[in-house]
C-alpha positions as CSV (number, residue, x, y, z in Angstrom):
1,X,-6.8,191.6,67.8
2,X,-6.1,193.3,70.7
3,X,-2.9,193.8,72.6
4,X,-3.6,190.6,75.1
5,X,-4.1,188.5,72.0
6,X,-1.3,189.5,70.3
7,X,0.9,189.1,73.6
8,X,-0.3,185.5,74.1
9,X,0.6,184.4,70.6
10,X,4.1,185.7,70.4
11,X,4.2,184.3,74.0
12,X,3.0,180.9,72.9
13,X,5.5,181.1,69.7
14,X,8.6,182.0,72.0
15,X,7.6,179.0,73.8
16,X,7.2,176.9,70.8
17,X,10.8,177.9,69.1
18,X,11.9,177.4,73.0
19,X,10.3,173.6,73.1
20,X,11.9,173.1,69.9
21,X,14.9,174.1,70.2
22,X,15.0,172.0,73.8
23,X,13.6,169.2,72.1
24,X,16.4,169.3,69.5
25,X,18.7,169.4,71.9
26,X,17.4,166.4,73.9
27,X,17.4,164.5,70.6
28,X,21.0,165.3,69.8
29,X,21.5,164.4,73.1
30,X,19.7,161.2,73.2
31,X,21.3,160.2,70.1
32,X,24.9,160.9,71.1
33,X,23.7,158.7,74.1
34,X,22.7,156.3,72.4
35,X,25.5,156.4,69.6
36,X,27.9,156.3,72.5
37,X,26.0,153.4,74.2
38,X,26.3,151.3,70.8
39,X,29.8,152.3,70.7
40,X,30.6,151.2,74.0
41,X,28.8,147.8,72.9
42,X,30.3,147.1,70.0
43,X,33.7,148.4,71.4
44,X,33.2,145.7,74.4
45,X,31.8,143.3,72.2
46,X,35.1,143.6,69.9
47,X,37.4,143.7,72.9
48,X,35.5,140.0,74.5
49,X,37.8,137.5,72.7
50,X,41.3,139.5,73.4
51,X,44.1,136.6,73.5
52,X,45.7,136.4,77.2
53,X,47.4,139.6,76.9
54,X,48.6,139.7,80.9
55,X,50.5,136.1,79.9
56,X,54.1,137.0,79.6
57,X,54.1,133.7,77.0
58,X,51.8,136.0,75.1
59,X,54.5,138.9,73.9
60,X,57.4,135.7,73.0
61,X,58.2,135.7,69.5
62,X,60.4,132.6,67.9
63,X,63.9,132.4,68.6
64,X,65.8,129.9,67.2
65,X,66.7,126.5,68.8
66,X,70.5,126.1,69.5
67,X,72.6,122.8,69.5
68,X,75.8,122.9,71.5
69,X,78.4,120.4,70.9
70,X,80.2,119.1,74.5
71,X,82.5,121.7,75.0
72,X,79.6,124.3,74.7
73,X,81.0,125.4,70.7
74,X,77.6,126.2,68.9
75,X,77.5,123.5,66.3
76,X,74.2,124.3,64.6
77,X,70.8,126.6,64.9
78,X,66.8,125.2,63.8
79,X,64.9,128.4,63.1
80,X,61.9,129.9,61.6
81,X,62.8,133.7,62.1
82,X,66.4,134.5,62.2
83,X,66.7,136.1,65.8
84,X,68.8,136.6,69.0
85,X,67.0,138.2,72.1
86,X,69.7,140.5,73.6
87,X,69.1,142.5,77.3
88,X,69.3,146.4,76.8
89,X,73.0,146.4,77.8
90,X,73.9,144.3,75.0
91,X,73.0,146.9,72.5
92,X,74.5,150.4,71.7
93,X,72.7,153.2,73.4
94,X,72.5,155.1,69.3
95,X,70.1,151.9,68.3
96,X,67.6,153.1,71.7
97,X,67.7,156.7,71.0
98,X,67.2,156.2,67.4
99,X,64.2,154.1,67.1
100,X,62.6,155.9,70.1
101,X,63.0,159.5,68.0
102,X,62.2,157.4,64.5
103,X,59.2,156.0,65.7
104,X,57.8,157.2,68.5
105,X,59.5,160.0,70.0
106,X,56.7,160.4,72.7
107,X,57.2,157.1,73.9
108,X,58.3,158.1,77.5
109,X,55.3,160.2,78.5
110,X,52.4,158.5,76.6
111,X,50.9,155.5,78.7
112,X,50.7,153.5,75.3
113,X,48.4,155.5,72.6
114,X,49.9,158.4,72.1
115,X,46.9,161.1,71.1
116,X,48.8,163.9,69.9
117,X,50.2,161.1,67.4
118,X,46.7,160.8,66.8
119,X,46.2,164.4,65.7
120,X,49.0,164.3,63.6
121,X,48.2,161.7,61.8
122,X,44.5,163.0,60.8
123,X,45.8,166.2,60.0
124,X,48.5,164.6,57.3
125,X,45.7,162.7,56.2
126,X,43.6,165.7,55.7
127,X,46.6,167.3,53.8
128,X,47.3,164.7,51.5
129,X,50.4,163.1,53.2
130,X,50.5,160.4,55.4
131,X,52.0,159.5,58.8
132,X,51.7,156.3,61.5
133,X,50.3,157.3,64.8
134,X,51.1,153.8,66.4
135,X,53.2,154.1,69.1
136,X,56.1,151.5,69.9
137,X,54.1,149.7,72.5
138,X,51.2,149.4,69.7
139,X,53.8,148.1,67.4
140,X,54.8,145.5,69.6
141,X,51.1,144.6,70.7
142,X,50.6,144.2,66.7
143,X,53.4,142.1,66.5
144,X,53.0,139.1,69.3
145,X,49.5,139.3,71.1
146,X,47.6,140.5,67.9
147,X,50.6,138.9,65.5
148,X,47.1,136.9,64.2
149,X,45.6,140.2,63.2
150,X,48.4,142.6,62.0
151,X,47.4,142.2,58.1
152,X,43.5,143.4,59.3
153,X,43.6,147.3,59.0
154,X,40.0,147.7,60.5
155,X,39.0,149.8,63.2
156,X,38.4,146.7,65.4
157,X,42.1,145.7,65.3
158,X,42.9,149.3,66.0
159,X,41.1,149.2,68.8
160,X,41.8,146.2,70.4
161,X,45.6,147.0,69.5
162,X,44.8,150.5,71.6
163,X,43.3,148.4,74.5
164,X,46.4,146.2,74.8
165,X,49.1,148.2,74.6
166,X,47.4,150.9,77.6
167,X,47.4,147.7,79.5
168,X,50.6,146.4,78.4
169,X,52.2,149.8,79.9
170,X,51.2,148.9,83.2
171,X,52.6,145.9,83.3
172,X,56.0,146.2,82.1
173,X,58.6,149.3,82.2
174,X,59.2,151.4,79.0
175,X,62.7,150.0,79.0
176,X,61.3,146.3,79.0
177,X,58.9,147.5,76.2
178,X,61.7,149.4,74.3
179,X,63.8,145.5,74.4
180,X,60.7,143.4,73.5
181,X,60.1,146.0,70.6
182,X,63.5,145.7,69.3
183,X,64.2,141.7,69.9
184,X,60.7,141.5,67.8
185,X,60.6,143.6,64.8
186,X,61.6,142.8,60.6
187,X,64.2,144.2,60.1
188,X,65.0,142.8,56.5
189,X,67.0,140.3,54.5
190,X,65.8,137.3,57.3
191,X,66.6,139.3,59.7
192,X,64.4,139.7,63.2
193,X,65.2,141.4,66.0
194,X,68.3,144.0,66.1
195,X,70.7,141.6,67.5
196,X,70.7,139.4,63.7
197,X,70.2,142.8,62.1
198,X,73.4,144.1,63.5
199,X,75.0,140.9,62.4
200,X,73.2,140.5,59.0
201,X,74.6,143.7,57.8
202,X,77.4,144.8,59.7
203,X,78.7,141.4,61.1
204,X,79.1,142.9,64.9
205,X,76.9,142.6,67.9
206,X,74.1,145.4,68.2
207,X,76.8,146.9,71.3
208,X,79.2,147.5,68.7
209,X,76.8,149.1,66.4
210,X,78.1,152.7,65.2
211,X,76.3,155.9,65.0
212,X,75.3,155.7,61.2
213,X,74.9,151.9,61.7
214,X,72.5,151.9,64.0
215,X,70.3,154.6,62.1
216,X,70.6,153.2,59.0
217,X,69.3,150.2,61.0
218,X,66.4,152.1,62.8
219,X,65.2,153.2,59.8
220,X,64.6,150.0,58.0
221,X,61.4,148.5,60.0
222,X,58.7,151.0,58.4
223,X,59.8,149.8,55.3
224,X,62.2,146.7,55.5
225,X,62.1,145.7,51.8
226,X,62.1,149.3,50.1
227,X,65.3,150.3,52.4
228,X,67.1,146.9,52.2
229,X,70.8,148.2,51.9
230,X,72.1,145.4,50.3
231,X,69.5,145.7,47.1
232,X,68.9,150.0,47.3
233,X,71.7,151.3,49.2
234,X,70.7,154.9,47.7
235,X,67.4,154.6,49.5
236,X,68.7,153.0,52.6
237,X,71.3,156.0,52.9
238,X,68.5,158.3,52.4
239,X,66.5,157.1,55.1
240,X,69.5,156.6,57.5
241,X,70.0,160.3,56.8
242,X,65.9,161.3,58.0
243,X,66.8,159.1,61.0
244,X,70.4,160.9,62.1
245,X,67.8,164.2,61.2
246,X,64.9,163.5,63.8
247,X,67.7,162.5,66.2
248,X,69.5,165.6,65.7
249,X,66.4,167.5,65.8
250,X,65.4,165.5,69.1
251,X,68.6,166.6,70.7
252,X,70.0,163.4,71.4
253,X,73.4,163.4,68.8
254,X,75.5,167.3,68.0
255,X,75.9,168.9,65.0
256,X,78.9,167.3,64.5
257,X,77.9,164.3,65.3
258,X,75.4,164.2,62.9
259,X,77.6,165.7,59.8
260,X,80.0,163.5,60.4
261,X,77.5,160.1,60.4
262,X,75.5,161.7,57.4
263,X,78.7,162.3,55.3
264,X,79.9,158.0,56.1
265,X,79.8,155.9,53.4
266,X,77.6,153.1,53.3
267,X,79.8,150.1,53.7
268,X,78.5,146.7,54.9
269,X,80.2,144.0,56.4
270,X,77.3,141.1,55.5
271,X,77.5,138.3,58.5
272,X,75.3,135.2,59.1
273,X,74.3,132.9,62.2
274,X,75.2,129.2,62.0
275,X,72.5,127.6,59.3
276,X,70.3,124.9,60.7
277,X,73.1,122.0,60.5
278,X,76.2,123.5,61.1
279,X,80.1,122.5,60.6
280,X,78.4,118.6,61.3
281,X,75.2,117.9,59.4
282,X,74.6,114.4,60.2
283,X,75.2,114.8,63.8
284,X,73.5,117.7,63.7
285,X,70.6,116.2,61.6
286,X,70.3,112.8,64.2
287,X,69.8,115.2,67.2
288,X,66.9,117.2,65.1
289,X,65.5,113.7,65.0
290,X,65.6,113.1,68.4
291,X,64.0,116.0,69.6
292,X,61.0,115.5,66.9
293,X,60.1,112.3,69.6
294,X,59.7,114.9,72.2
295,X,59.1,118.1,70.5
296,X,56.8,119.4,67.3
297,X,58.5,121.3,64.9
298,X,57.1,124.7,66.0
299,X,58.8,124.2,69.4
300,X,62.1,123.1,67.9
301,X,62.1,125.6,65.2
302,X,60.2,129.0,67.1
303,X,60.7,127.7,70.9
304,X,64.1,129.0,71.7
305,X,65.1,125.8,73.2
306,X,69.5,125.5,74.1
307,X,70.2,121.9,73.7
308,X,73.7,120.3,74.6
309,X,75.0,117.5,73.1
310,X,77.4,114.9,73.5
311,X,79.4,115.6,70.4
312,X,83.3,116.0,71.0
313,X,84.5,117.9,68.1
314,X,88.3,116.5,68.6
315,X,86.8,113.1,67.7
316,X,84.7,114.7,65.6
317,X,87.5,115.8,63.4
318,X,89.7,112.6,63.4
319,X,86.8,110.7,62.3
320,X,85.9,112.8,59.5
321,X,89.6,112.7,58.9
322,X,90.2,109.0,58.8
323,X,86.8,108.6,56.3
324,X,88.2,111.3,54.0
325,X,91.4,109.8,53.9
326,X,90.3,106.5,52.9
327,X,88.0,107.5,50.3
328,X,91.4,109.4,49.0
329,X,93.3,105.8,49.2
330,X,90.2,103.5,47.2
331,X,89.3,106.2,44.9
332,X,85.6,105.3,44.1
333,X,83.5,108.5,44.0
334,X,80.6,106.4,44.8
335,X,81.8,104.5,47.7
336,X,79.9,105.8,51.3
337,X,81.0,105.3,54.6
338,X,79.0,105.5,58.2
339,X,80.6,105.7,61.3
340,X,79.7,105.9,65.2
341,X,81.7,106.5,68.0
342,X,80.9,105.9,71.4
343,X,82.5,106.3,74.8
344,X,81.8,103.0,76.8
345,X,81.9,104.6,80.4
346,X,78.6,106.8,79.9
347,X,77.1,106.0,76.7
348,X,78.2,109.5,75.1
349,X,78.0,109.4,71.0
350,X,80.9,111.5,70.3
351,X,80.9,111.1,66.7
352,X,78.8,110.5,63.8
353,X,79.9,110.6,60.0
354,X,77.2,110.0,58.2
355,X,78.3,109.7,54.4
356,X,80.7,111.1,52.0
357,X,79.0,114.4,51.0
358,X,75.9,115.9,53.1
359,X,75.0,118.5,50.2
360,X,75.0,115.3,48.1
361,X,72.9,113.0,50.2
362,X,71.6,113.8,53.6
363,X,70.8,110.2,54.3
364,X,72.4,109.1,57.2
365,X,74.2,106.2,57.1
366,X,75.6,105.6,60.4
367,X,71.9,106.3,62.4
368,X,69.5,105.5,59.2
369,X,70.9,102.6,57.4
370,X,69.7,99.2,58.2
371,X,72.6,97.4,56.4
372,X,73.8,93.6,57.2
373,X,76.6,93.5,59.5
374,X,77.8,90.3,58.0
375,X,80.3,88.5,60.9
376,X,80.7,91.5,63.1
377,X,77.0,89.8,64.4
378,X,78.5,86.7,65.4
379,X,80.1,88.9,69.2
380,X,76.3,88.2,69.7
381,X,76.2,84.3,69.3
382,X,80.0,84.4,71.1
383,X,78.6,86.6,74.2
384,X,75.2,84.0,74.5
385,X,77.4,80.8,74.1
386,X,79.7,82.0,77.2
387,X,77.5,83.0,79.0
388,X,75.7,79.5,79.0
389,X,79.2,78.0,80.0
390,X,80.4,77.2,76.5
391,X,84.4,77.1,76.2
392,X,86.0,79.4,73.3
393,X,88.2,76.1,73.2
394,X,85.3,73.8,72.1
395,X,86.1,72.3,68.6
396,X,83.6,72.6,65.6
397,X,83.5,71.5,62.1
398,X,84.7,74.1,59.9
399,X,83.8,72.8,56.7
400,X,82.2,74.1,53.7
401,X,79.2,73.7,52.3
402,X,77.9,72.3,55.4
403,X,74.4,71.4,55.8
404,X,73.1,72.4,59.6
405,X,69.2,71.7,59.2
406,X,67.6,70.6,56.5
407,X,66.9,73.7,55.1
408,X,69.8,75.6,55.6
409,X,73.1,74.9,53.8
410,X,75.8,77.5,54.9
411,X,79.2,78.0,53.7
412,X,82.1,80.1,55.0
413,X,83.8,82.9,52.5
414,X,85.1,81.7,49.2
415,X,83.5,78.2,51.0
416,X,87.1,77.5,52.2
417,X,87.0,74.4,54.5
418,X,88.9,74.6,57.8
419,X,88.8,70.7,59.2
420,X,87.9,71.0,63.1
421,X,88.5,74.4,64.5
422,X,88.6,75.7,68.0
423,X,84.9,78.3,68.6
424,X,88.2,80.7,69.4
425,X,90.2,80.2,65.9
426,X,86.2,80.5,63.9
427,X,86.3,83.9,65.4
428,X,89.3,85.1,64.5
429,X,89.1,83.8,61.1
430,X,85.4,85.1,60.6
431,X,84.3,80.9,59.7
432,X,80.5,80.6,59.2
433,X,79.8,77.0,59.4
434,X,81.0,76.9,63.1
435,X,78.9,80.0,64.1
436,X,75.8,78.5,62.5
437,X,76.2,75.7,64.3
438,X,76.9,77.4,67.7
439,X,73.7,79.5,67.2
440,X,71.8,76.8,67.4
441,X,73.1,74.9,70.1
442,X,72.5,77.9,72.9
443,X,69.4,79.0,70.7
444,X,68.3,82.1,68.5
445,X,65.7,83.4,70.5
446,X,68.6,83.7,73.5
447,X,71.2,85.2,70.7
448,X,68.8,87.5,70.0
449,X,68.1,88.8,73.2
450,X,71.9,89.2,74.1
451,X,72.0,91.6,71.3
452,X,68.8,93.4,72.5
453,X,69.8,93.6,75.8
454,X,73.4,94.7,74.4
455,X,72.0,97.7,72.5
456,X,70.4,96.4,69.4
457,X,67.4,98.1,69.2
458,X,65.8,97.0,65.7
459,X,63.7,93.8,65.6
460,X,65.4,90.6,64.6
461,X,63.8,88.0,63.2
462,X,63.9,84.7,64.5
463,X,65.8,83.0,61.8
464,X,69.2,81.0,62.1
465,X,70.9,83.2,59.4
466,X,70.3,86.6,62.0
467,X,73.3,85.3,63.8
468,X,75.8,85.3,61.0
469,X,74.4,89.1,60.1
470,X,71.5,88.6,57.9
471,X,69.2,91.3,59.2
472,X,69.8,94.8,59.0
473,X,71.4,97.0,61.7
474,X,72.4,101.2,62.0
475,X,75.9,101.5,62.7
476,X,75.3,103.9,66.0
477,X,73.6,100.9,67.1
478,X,76.1,98.2,66.9
479,X,78.8,101.0,68.5
480,X,76.4,101.1,71.5
481,X,76.8,97.4,71.9
482,X,80.3,96.7,71.5
483,X,80.8,99.2,73.7
484,X,78.9,96.9,76.5
485,X,81.9,95.0,76.1
486,X,84.2,97.7,76.7
487,X,82.7,98.6,80.0
488,X,83.1,94.9,81.5
489,X,79.6,94.0,80.6
490,X,77.1,97.5,81.8
491,X,75.1,98.7,79.2
492,X,74.2,102.3,78.6
493,X,71.5,103.6,75.7
494,X,73.7,105.9,73.0
495,X,73.3,109.3,74.3
496,X,73.5,112.3,72.3
497,X,71.7,115.0,74.4
498,X,72.8,115.1,77.7
499,X,70.3,118.0,78.5
500,X,68.0,120.4,77.4
501,X,66.9,123.7,78.4
502,X,64.0,126.4,77.6
503,X,64.6,129.9,76.3
504,X,64.2,130.8,80.2
505,X,67.4,128.7,81.1
506,X,65.0,126.1,82.7
507,X,66.1,122.6,82.7
508,X,63.4,120.7,81.0
509,X,65.6,117.5,80.2
510,X,68.2,116.0,81.7
511,X,70.4,113.1,81.1
512,X,70.2,110.4,83.6
513,X,72.9,107.5,83.5
514,X,71.1,104.5,84.0
515,X,73.4,101.4,83.5
516,X,72.7,98.1,83.5
517,X,74.8,94.7,84.3
518,X,73.4,93.0,81.1
519,X,76.5,90.1,81.0
520,X,78.6,88.8,83.8
521,X,82.2,91.4,84.2
522,X,83.9,87.7,83.3
523,X,82.0,86.6,80.6
524,X,82.5,89.9,78.7
525,X,86.4,89.8,79.3
526,X,86.0,86.2,78.1
527,X,84.4,87.5,75.3
528,X,86.9,90.7,74.5
529,X,90.0,88.0,74.7
530,X,88.6,86.3,72.2
531,X,87.8,89.2,69.9
532,X,91.4,90.1,70.4
533,X,92.7,87.7,68.2
534,X,90.8,89.2,65.1
535,X,93.3,92.2,65.1
536,X,96.5,90.3,65.4
537,X,97.7,87.5,64.6
538,X,96.4,85.8,61.4
539,X,92.8,88.0,62.4
540,X,90.9,89.6,60.2
541,X,91.6,92.9,61.2
542,X,95.2,92.2,61.9
543,X,96.7,95.0,59.9
544,X,95.4,97.3,63.0
545,X,98.6,95.5,64.6
546,X,100.7,95.8,62.0
547,X,100.2,99.2,60.1
548,X,98.8,101.4,62.9
549,X,100.5,102.9,65.6
550,X,97.6,102.6,68.5
551,X,99.5,102.3,72.4
552,X,96.2,100.9,73.7
553,X,94.7,97.5,74.3
554,X,92.1,97.0,71.1
555,X,89.2,94.4,70.3
556,X,87.1,93.8,67.4
557,X,84.7,91.7,64.4
558,X,85.0,92.3,61.1
559,X,81.8,91.6,58.5
560,X,81.2,91.2,55.3
561,X,77.1,90.9,54.0
562,X,76.8,88.6,51.4
563,X,78.0,89.7,47.8
564,X,80.0,91.8,49.7
565,X,77.5,94.8,49.4
566,X,78.5,95.7,53.2
567,X,82.1,96.1,54.9
568,X,81.9,96.7,58.2
569,X,84.3,96.3,61.4
570,X,83.4,96.8,64.9
571,X,85.9,97.3,67.5
572,X,86.7,98.7,70.4
573,X,89.8,99.9,73.6
574,X,88.7,100.3,77.2
575,X,87.7,104.2,76.5
576,X,86.4,103.8,72.9
577,X,84.2,101.9,71.1
578,X,83.7,102.5,66.9
579,X,81.4,100.7,64.1
580,X,82.0,101.8,60.4
581,X,80.2,100.5,57.7
582,X,81.1,101.1,53.9
583,X,79.1,100.6,50.9
584,X,77.2,101.9,48.4
585,X,73.7,103.7,49.3
586,X,72.5,101.1,46.6
587,X,73.0,97.7,47.6
588,X,75.7,96.6,45.1
589,X,79.1,94.3,45.3
590,X,81.6,97.0,46.1
591,X,85.1,96.7,44.2
592,X,88.2,97.9,45.3
593,X,91.0,98.1,42.4
594,X,88.7,96.2,40.3
595,X,88.7,93.3,42.4
596,X,85.7,92.1,45.2
597,X,86.2,94.6,48.2
598,X,87.1,93.5,51.8
599,X,86.9,95.1,55.3
600,X,90.6,95.4,55.8
601,X,90.8,97.5,52.6
602,X,88.1,99.9,53.7
603,X,86.4,99.8,56.7
604,X,89.2,98.2,59.0
605,X,91.7,101.0,57.5
606,X,89.1,103.8,58.7
607,X,89.0,102.2,62.6
608,X,92.8,102.3,62.7
609,X,93.3,105.7,61.4
610,X,90.7,107.1,63.5
611,X,91.9,105.1,66.8
612,X,95.6,106.2,65.6
613,X,94.5,109.9,66.1
614,X,92.8,109.5,69.1
615,X,95.7,107.8,71.0
616,X,98.5,109.3,69.2
617,X,99.6,110.7,72.4
618,X,98.2,108.8,75.6
619,X,99.3,106.6,77.6
620,X,98.6,102.6,77.6
621,X,95.1,101.3,78.1
622,X,94.1,97.7,79.4
623,X,90.6,96.2,78.9
624,X,89.1,95.4,82.5
625,X,90.1,92.4,84.4
626,X,87.7,91.4,87.1
627,X,90.1,88.2,87.8
628,X,87.6,85.8,87.4
629,X,87.1,83.2,85.0
630,X,83.7,82.1,83.9
631,X,82.5,78.6,84.6
632,X,82.4,76.6,81.6
633,X,80.6,73.5,81.3
634,X,82.5,70.2,80.0
635,X,82.9,70.8,76.0
636,X,81.4,67.4,75.8
637,X,78.1,68.7,76.8
638,X,77.6,70.0,74.1
639,X,75.9,68.9,71.1
640,X,76.2,70.3,67.3
641,X,74.4,69.5,64.3
642,X,77.2,68.8,61.8
643,X,80.0,68.2,64.3
644,X,80.9,64.8,65.2
645,X,80.7,64.3,69.4
646,X,83.8,62.6,69.3
647,X,86.1,65.8,68.6
648,X,85.2,67.3,72.1
649,X,85.2,64.1,74.0
650,X,88.0,61.5,74.5
651,X,91.5,61.3,72.7
652,X,91.6,64.0,70.3
653,X,94.9,65.9,68.4
654,X,93.9,69.3,68.6
655,X,96.9,71.9,67.1
656,X,96.2,76.0,68.4
657,X,98.3,78.7,69.5
658,X,98.6,80.7,72.3
659,X,100.8,84.5,72.0
660,X,103.6,84.6,74.1
661,X,105.5,87.8,75.6
662,X,107.6,87.6,72.9
663,X,104.8,87.5,70.0
664,X,105.6,83.7,69.2
665,X,103.5,80.6,68.2
666,X,103.7,77.8,70.3
667,X,102.2,74.4,69.4
668,X,100.9,72.2,71.7
669,X,99.0,68.7,71.4
670,X,96.0,67.9,73.7
671,X,95.6,64.2,74.3
672,X,92.0,63.4,74.6
673,X,89.9,60.1,74.8
674,X,88.1,59.0,71.0
675,X,87.5,55.7,70.0
676,X,90.1,54.6,67.6
677,X,88.2,53.8,64.8
678,X,86.6,57.3,64.3
679,X,90.0,58.8,63.4
680,X,91.8,57.5,60.4
681,X,95.7,59.0,59.4
682,X,94.4,61.2,56.2
683,X,91.6,62.6,58.1
684,X,94.4,63.6,61.0
685,X,96.6,64.9,58.3
686,X,94.5,66.6,56.0
687,X,93.0,68.8,59.3
688,X,96.1,69.6,60.9
689,X,97.7,70.6,58.1
690,X,95.0,73.1,56.7
691,X,94.4,74.2,60.5
692,X,98.2,74.8,60.7
693,X,98.4,76.6,57.7
694,X,95.6,79.1,58.3
695,X,97.0,80.0,61.6
C-alpha cells in the first residue's frame, strides 16, 4: 500500500470517528430535546387542571362561626377547626422571626421556590439524613389551594405546588404570605393557626407570647403530635431549643436572650375558646337550627360567619334563675320547664330556657316541644270573638258536662258546674264549656286564622277542640302570639338573629322590622282587659298579684292539658311576653307534693319570679290605651249551642264584680227582659249562689 493510500485510509478513519462523535452528540441532543419536550408536555399536562389559585378564596381556611349576644359578647362558636384569624400587628415579633428562621431561612430572598434548599435536601438525602426543601409559600399552597392533594407525595404534586408558589409570590407580599401561613398551619392539640395555639397552650393572645413560648410553638408544625408539649414536654423542650439556636445563628436574638430562653422551664397554661354551645346552650342550638335554614353545615362550621343575636344576657340569667328556683321548690328531678321571653316592640327573643340540664337532654322544650297549651289557647277564641263584636259581658251556660255538638261533649276542670256566667268570668276561671260554645259561634276556622295571624306557625287541624288547646304548640310561638296583644295588636315575627356578616365583615343578612296590624288596637286592648282578670281577684294566676312584687301592668292565661300532662302560663306586660311550659319529656300526669299538679304551683310562679327580677328596679308601665272601645253587637244577636237564648235577651238577673280603686268587689243587678216562665226561683238561687261563691 502506498503512502497516498495509507493517508486516504487514515483520513477516512478520522472522518468516521468525527462523524461518529458528531452523531453521538446529535443523538444525545435529540434525546435530550425529546426528553425535554416530553417533560415539558408532561409538566404542562400536570398544570392543566390547577385550581383557581388566582382567586383570593383559594387561600381561605376554615374559620369558626361566632355567635354574639345583643350586647356584643361571644356566646358560642361553631367550628370544625379551632382557628382564629389575626393580622400581623396581633402577633409577637418573636413568632415571625422564629417561623422564618426555622421553616424557611431564605423566605425574604427567594421567589416562592428555593433552589438552595432543594440542593441541601438532595445532599442530605445522599448522606442518609433528611431535610425539607419546601418554602413557607409552598407549605401554604399545600395547605390551602392544594389541600386535596397534600398527602400525595408524587413529583406531579411537587411541580404543581412549586408552580403555584411562584405565581402566588407575584400576587401577595411576603408579609401577607407569612401571616396567611401562620393563620393556616396546625400546631397540634386541636389548634389551627398561631392565635388558637397561643390560647390553647398558654391562654394568652399571640401578641403576648414571650421568646421561649414563641419558639416552642414555632417548633410544633414539623411534627405536631410528636412535639405536643401536653404529651411529650421533654421532646417539645428540645425542639424549642433547636428553634432558639436557629434564631441565634440567624442573628435574630442575642446570646443573652438565647441563654435565658433555653434555661426557661416549660410552663403551660391551658386555655380554650367557647365550645359550640357556650353558656346558653339551648339558645345557641336554636340559632344554629335557624342558620341551617339558609346555610349548609360546611358554611356554618367553616365559613367564619359573625352572627349577631337578640339574646339579652340579663333576661337570660333571670329566666334561668326563675326556673332553677322553682325546680328546687318542687323537688321533682324529672320535671322539665320550657321558657321563651320576647320583647313585644321588636319581636326579639331575649331569653330561652329549653330544659333543666343540657348535658342530660339537648331537646329544646322552648322551641321544639309541641305540647298541648290547654286553656292558654282560649285567648285566640276571645280575640276572634271580640273582633267579631262579641261583648265579654255576654252570658253563657257554664255547667258541666255539656254536649256542645252531637259528637263533642266538654267538661270543666273537675267537672264543676258554674251556672250561667259572663265570658269575662269564664276567662278568669278558665271554664271550658262556655269557651267551646263561643268557638263554634265565631267559627273554629276563624279562631285558627287569628292564631296564625298572631304568630302560631304550626298547622292547626280544623277541629273544635283546637280552641281548648288540643294541638301541640312550642312555647316560643305562644310567647310571640301573646306579644301581639302587648304591642296593641301589632304582630312581629319572633326574631333571634339580627345580622350576619361574612368573614370579611360584609353584611349578608340584616333583619328588617315588618310589623303587621293583625288586631285592631281596641280589640287587643279589650282582650288584655279581660286577661288582666286572670292575674288578680280569683283568677287562675292571681298569685302573681299576691305573692310577687311586679310593679307593672300584667295579663295572661294559664293552661292545663288533659290529664295534667302540660301546665302552662303565658303572660305579658307592656314590654315583655313570656310563655312557660311545665311537664315531663315523656308525657304523663304531673304530680306536685304527691297530688295532681297545677299551674299555680309550677309555670305561674316561674313567670312570676322572672317578671319580679326583670322589673325589680323599674317604674310602673301601663298597657296602651287607644281611647277607642270595640263595636259590640247586642248580646241577643249571638246564638250558642248549649246556652238558652233567653239569658242574653229580656230581663235577666246577673251578678258580676268590678274592681274599683280600693280593690273592692261591687255587686250589681242588671234587669233585662226575660219571659217569666223560663225562670224559676230554684234556678235563680242555685246559679247566683254558685257564681258568687266562685268569685
